[in-house]
C-alpha positions as CSV (number, residue, x, y, z in Angstrom):
1,M,-58.3,-208.5,-24.4
2,I,-60.6,-210.3,-26.6
3,L,-59.5,-212.4,-29.6
4,V,-61.3,-212.7,-32.4
5,F,-61.7,-215.1,-36.0
6,D,-62.6,-214.1,-39.3
7,V,-62.2,-217.9,-40.6
8,G,-62.5,-217.1,-44.7
9,N,-61.9,-219.6,-47.2
10,T,-58.2,-218.8,-48.3
11,E,-57.1,-217.0,-45.0
12,L,-57.8,-216.9,-41.3
13,T,-57.7,-213.4,-40.0
14,I,-57.3,-213.1,-36.6
15,G,-57.8,-209.8,-34.1
16,L,-57.0,-209.1,-30.7
17,F,-58.9,-206.3,-29.1
18,S,-58.8,-204.0,-26.0
19,E,-62.1,-202.9,-25.5
20,S,-62.9,-201.8,-29.0
21,E,-58.9,-200.8,-30.2
22,V,-57.3,-203.4,-32.1
23,R,-53.7,-204.2,-30.2
24,G,-52.8,-206.9,-32.8
25,H,-53.9,-208.9,-36.0
26,W,-52.3,-211.3,-37.8
27,R,-52.9,-213.8,-41.4
28,I,-52.5,-218.0,-41.6
29,M,-54.1,-219.9,-44.3
30,T,-56.8,-221.3,-44.1
31,D,-56.3,-224.4,-46.5
32,V,-53.6,-226.2,-44.4
33,S,-55.3,-228.8,-42.3
34,R,-54.3,-227.9,-38.5
35,T,-55.0,-230.1,-34.9
36,P,-56.1,-228.5,-32.5
37,D,-52.5,-228.7,-30.7
38,E,-51.3,-227.3,-34.2
39,F,-53.6,-224.6,-34.0
40,G,-53.1,-223.9,-30.5
41,V,-49.1,-223.6,-31.0
42,L,-49.7,-221.5,-34.0
43,L,-51.5,-218.8,-32.2
44,R,-49.1,-218.9,-28.9
45,S,-46.5,-218.1,-31.2
46,L,-47.9,-215.1,-33.1
47,L,-49.3,-213.3,-30.1
48,A,-45.8,-214.1,-28.4
49,A,-43.6,-212.6,-31.3
50,D,-45.8,-209.5,-30.7
51,D,-45.0,-209.3,-27.0
52,F,-48.3,-211.1,-25.8
53,L,-48.8,-213.4,-23.0
54,P,-51.5,-216.1,-23.5
55,D,-53.2,-215.3,-20.2
56,V,-53.9,-211.8,-22.1
57,V,-57.0,-213.5,-23.3
58,E,-60.2,-213.2,-21.5
59,S,-62.6,-214.5,-24.2
60,V,-62.8,-215.9,-28.0
61,A,-65.3,-215.2,-31.1
62,I,-65.0,-216.8,-34.1
63,G,-67.3,-216.2,-37.3
64,S,-66.4,-219.0,-40.0
65,V,-67.4,-219.8,-43.1
66,V,-65.1,-223.0,-43.3
67,P,-66.7,-225.9,-40.9
68,R,-63.9,-228.1,-41.0
69,V,-61.5,-225.5,-39.2
70,T,-64.0,-224.0,-36.3
71,A,-63.9,-227.0,-34.5
72,P,-60.4,-227.0,-34.2
73,L,-60.2,-224.0,-33.7
74,S,-62.4,-223.5,-31.0
75,D,-60.8,-226.8,-28.9
76,A,-57.5,-225.1,-29.6
77,C,-58.3,-221.6,-27.8
78,Q,-60.3,-223.7,-24.9
79,E,-57.2,-225.5,-24.2
80,Y,-54.0,-223.4,-24.8
81,F,-55.6,-219.7,-23.7
82,R,-58.0,-221.5,-21.1
83,V,-60.9,-219.6,-21.7
84,G,-64.4,-221.4,-21.5
85,K,-66.2,-222.3,-24.8
86,P,-65.8,-219.8,-27.7
87,L,-68.7,-217.5,-29.2
88,I,-69.6,-218.4,-32.2
89,V,-71.6,-216.3,-34.9
90,D,-73.8,-217.2,-37.5
91,A,-77.1,-216.8,-38.5
92,S,-78.2,-218.3,-35.7
93,T,-76.6,-215.6,-33.1
94,A,-79.6,-213.1,-32.0
95,L,-77.6,-209.8,-32.8
96,P,-79.4,-207.0,-33.4
97,I,-79.8,-207.3,-37.4
98,T,-82.7,-208.1,-39.5
99,L,-82.1,-210.5,-42.5
100,D,-84.4,-209.5,-45.1
101,V,-83.6,-212.3,-47.7
102,D,-85.5,-215.5,-48.8
103,E,-82.9,-218.2,-47.2
104,P,-82.1,-216.2,-43.9
105,L,-79.8,-219.7,-42.1
106,T,-77.9,-220.0,-45.8
107,V,-76.8,-216.2,-45.0
108,G,-72.3,-216.4,-44.0
109,A,-71.2,-215.5,-41.3
110,D,-68.6,-213.1,-42.5
111,R,-71.7,-211.0,-44.0
112,L,-73.5,-211.4,-40.9
113,I,-71.4,-209.8,-38.7
114,N,-70.2,-206.9,-41.2
115,T,-73.6,-205.7,-41.8
116,L,-73.6,-205.5,-37.4
117,A,-70.1,-203.7,-38.0
118,A,-71.3,-201.3,-40.9
119,S,-74.5,-200.0,-38.7
120,R,-73.4,-200.0,-35.7
121,L,-70.1,-197.9,-36.9
122,Y,-71.5,-195.6,-39.5
123,A,-75.6,-195.7,-38.7
124,R,-75.9,-195.1,-42.3
125,D,-77.2,-197.1,-45.3
126,A,-73.8,-199.1,-46.8
127,I,-72.8,-201.2,-49.3
128,V,-70.0,-203.2,-47.9
129,V,-67.4,-204.6,-50.5
130,D,-65.5,-207.8,-49.1
131,M,-63.2,-209.0,-51.2
132,G,-62.0,-212.4,-50.3
133,T,-61.8,-216.0,-52.0
134,A,-65.1,-214.7,-53.0
135,T,-65.7,-211.2,-53.7
136,T,-69.1,-209.8,-52.1
137,F,-71.0,-206.8,-51.8
138,D,-73.5,-207.0,-48.9
139,C,-76.2,-204.1,-49.0
140,I,-77.3,-202.5,-45.4
141,T,-79.5,-200.1,-44.1
142,T,-79.2,-197.6,-41.5
143,D,-80.7,-199.7,-39.0
144,G,-79.2,-202.9,-39.5
145,V,-81.4,-204.5,-42.0
146,F,-79.6,-206.5,-44.5
147,L,-81.1,-206.5,-48.0
148,G,-79.5,-209.0,-49.5
149,G,-76.7,-208.7,-51.8
150,V,-74.0,-209.6,-54.8
151,I,-71.5,-212.6,-54.6
152,A,-68.7,-212.1,-57.5
153,P,-65.8,-214.5,-58.0
154,G,-62.7,-213.1,-55.6
155,I,-59.7,-211.4,-57.3
156,Q,-57.1,-214.2,-56.7
157,T,-59.7,-216.8,-57.8
158,S,-60.0,-215.5,-60.7
159,A,-56.2,-215.1,-61.1
160,E,-56.0,-218.8,-60.3
161,T,-58.7,-220.3,-62.6
162,L,-56.8,-218.5,-65.1
163,S,-53.5,-220.2,-64.4
164,R,-54.5,-223.7,-63.9
165,R,-57.4,-223.4,-67.2
166,T,-54.6,-222.1,-69.2
167,S,-51.3,-224.0,-70.9
168,K,-49.1,-221.3,-71.0
169,L,-50.1,-218.3,-68.3
170,P,-48.2,-219.0,-65.2
171,A,-49.0,-217.6,-61.8
172,T,-48.3,-214.1,-61.2
173,E,-48.2,-211.8,-57.8
174,L,-50.9,-210.1,-58.1
175,V,-48.9,-206.2,-57.9
176,V,-51.1,-202.8,-59.1
177,P,-49.1,-202.8,-62.3
178,T,-47.9,-199.5,-63.8
179,R,-50.1,-199.5,-67.5
180,V,-52.8,-201.1,-68.7
181,I,-50.9,-202.4,-71.9
182,G,-49.0,-205.0,-70.9
183,K,-45.2,-205.8,-72.6
184,R,-44.5,-209.0,-70.8
185,T,-47.4,-212.3,-69.8
186,E,-47.0,-211.3,-66.3
187,E,-48.0,-207.6,-66.6
188,C,-51.0,-208.2,-68.7
189,I,-52.2,-210.6,-66.6
190,R,-52.2,-208.4,-64.1
191,A,-53.6,-205.9,-66.4
192,G,-56.4,-208.1,-66.9
193,V,-57.0,-209.1,-63.6
194,L,-57.1,-205.9,-61.3
195,F,-58.5,-202.9,-63.8
196,G,-60.5,-205.9,-64.7
197,A,-61.6,-206.5,-61.3
198,A,-61.7,-202.7,-60.0
199,D,-64.1,-201.5,-63.2
200,A,-66.8,-205.1,-62.5
201,I,-66.7,-203.7,-58.7
202,D,-66.9,-200.0,-59.7
203,G,-69.8,-201.0,-62.0
204,I,-71.6,-203.7,-60.2
205,V,-71.7,-200.9,-57.0
206,G,-73.2,-198.6,-59.8
207,R,-75.8,-200.8,-60.7
208,I,-76.6,-201.2,-56.7
209,K,-76.9,-197.6,-55.9
210,K,-79.3,-197.3,-58.9
211,S,-81.7,-200.2,-57.1
212,W,-81.1,-198.8,-53.9
213,P,-85.0,-199.2,-52.5
214,R,-84.2,-196.3,-49.9
215,T,-83.8,-192.3,-50.8
216,Q,-80.6,-192.2,-49.0
217,V,-77.4,-192.4,-50.7
218,P,-75.4,-195.8,-49.7
219,M,-72.1,-195.3,-48.6
220,V,-69.1,-197.6,-50.3
221,I,-67.1,-199.7,-47.3
222,A,-64.0,-202.0,-48.8
223,T,-62.8,-204.8,-46.5
224,G,-60.8,-207.6,-46.8
225,G,-57.6,-208.6,-48.2
226,F,-57.8,-206.7,-51.4
227,A,-59.0,-203.5,-49.9
228,E,-56.4,-201.7,-49.6
229,T,-54.9,-202.9,-53.2
230,M,-57.9,-202.3,-55.0
231,A,-58.6,-199.1,-53.2
232,T,-56.1,-197.2,-55.5
233,L,-57.6,-198.4,-58.3
234,C,-62.1,-198.4,-57.8
235,T,-63.6,-195.1,-57.6
236,S,-66.4,-195.7,-56.2
237,F,-64.9,-196.7,-52.4
238,D,-65.7,-194.1,-49.3
239,R,-64.1,-195.8,-46.8
240,V,-61.0,-198.8,-46.7
241,E,-61.9,-200.7,-43.5
242,P,-59.2,-203.8,-44.0
243,Y,-60.7,-205.3,-40.6
244,L,-64.2,-204.8,-40.6
245,T,-65.2,-208.4,-40.2
246,L,-62.5,-208.2,-36.7
247,Q,-64.5,-205.1,-36.0
248,G,-68.0,-206.7,-35.9
249,L,-66.9,-209.8,-34.4
250,Q,-65.4,-207.7,-31.1
251,I,-68.7,-205.6,-31.4
252,A,-71.0,-208.6,-31.3
253,H,-68.8,-210.2,-28.6
254,S,-70.1,-206.9,-26.7
255,L,-73.3,-207.1,-27.1
256,I,-73.8,-210.5,-26.1
257,R,-71.4,-210.3,-23.4
258,R,-70.7,-213.6,-23.1
259,P,-67.6,-213.7,-20.9
260,A,-65.2,-217.2,-20.6
261,E,-66.2,-217.4,-17.1
262,L,-70.0,-217.8,-18.0
263,A,-69.4,-220.5,-20.7
């Protein structure tokens, strides 16, 4: 099986694949500094909790936008799963995609991987809305060309900034409110953050579609930690794929064919 890691600024999402089938997935916080040993013990514990033995892991692929996490995570996988050097997917990786942007080497690993996944899984023009620490809108053609996109503040980031920069507004769990007009401060915050984010997402998608350089109308794919929550509020999503980036890492690994014994 292949163990893949999508290392974001807030969360590290983990997937265990048998061929293209997801056999397990987990999320842990990224903003906790961990040594390779701490990563190794934690990862083995997560697998064991779902009845997976460490030796089921044959190879590892990592897509990371947090360099300080990449090295200890890679070291942990080699030591605790006895695999070769993990495949690190970044802008220098030989993927069958084209980066039609001014500075290709600055494109984040997650956006590269989303481009690969969308083009391979759906084979049509697409806008991938990835809702993590930032909300990104990746514009992708049928044949795997990354056209560029939009980067906006993430939903949780907006909520945390609101509470941090004001003296009387509390941190609030972001659950979908039952009404727009809140009667309590927490309800007002939830309505503002979530309904505001939904309208912003639908608005940006609409603007992108009007500017789309091809005749095909792009499908809109929602992914990331808030994908399922926002799917109940946004009207522009055609598909919700919470683990699209993990699927892209599995596809990248299968294309590059880098098993542990060849590392």
